[in-house]
C-alpha positions, 0 to 999 in steps of 0.5 A: 500500500502506498504511503499516505503522504506520497499518495496525497501528493500524487493525487494532488498533482494528478488532479491539477493536471486533469482539472486545472484546479487545486484539489480539496483535502480528501476525507479520511486522511490520518491525523499525522496529515490533518492534525499537524503543521510542518514544512514539507518538500515534494520531489518528483523524479523521472527515470531516476533524474530530478523532475521537480522539487518545491517545498516550504521550510516552515509551515504556511498552511493550516495542516501538513496535508494542505502543505503537501497538496500545494507543494505537489502542484508547485513541484509538478507545475511551478518549479522554474527549472523544469517545464510543467508535467505533462499527462504522458509523463505521469506513469514515469514519475516517482514522488517522495515527500520530506517532512521537515523538523524545525530548523536549528541554528548551528555555528559551523559545518562541524555540526552537519552530516549530509546523510542526517541533516539538511542545511539552510544557508542564509544571508539577509533575505537570501536563503538556500536549502538542501535536503539531506541524504541526496544521491551524489552529495557526499560531503558537507562542503558540497552540501553547503556550497550548493545551498549557498549558490541556490541562495545567490550568496557569493563564495566570499560572503558571510552567512549563517547556517541552520540544520534540520532533520526530515522524515522522508516518505517514499 
């Protein structure tokens, strides 16, 4: 049986593709989805390659379910790195949902582990995030560098670091 977090994400982007509308929250979802607020990232892969990934660091909606519904649509249709998902791609998509724990400030990269922690690199209003345990990211230096570049922070600029854990649903 498919994980309820992933099933909700797939239902959400499929509904949007077919109707052009954001789906309503389905009845009968577990309390983990309806009675909790958390940031969440929805990631889509096609043939093992990234096809879309959008999320929220902190919750911005009333429940985790609503967060997943909106972020699934954004990952499939609003990730600026990719064209919108097309109907014929649906059978080839694999979806995962990462539910974020509250980020915590850290003083240096020694408190990071690429398998355990995601990282947020910030300078002023610029923020870059990288999820933990991503294929091809093997060192803390790579992880921080990618997040720094995503934020548009130059290599010689100062920045602050936060780390967070996720629960990955596949």
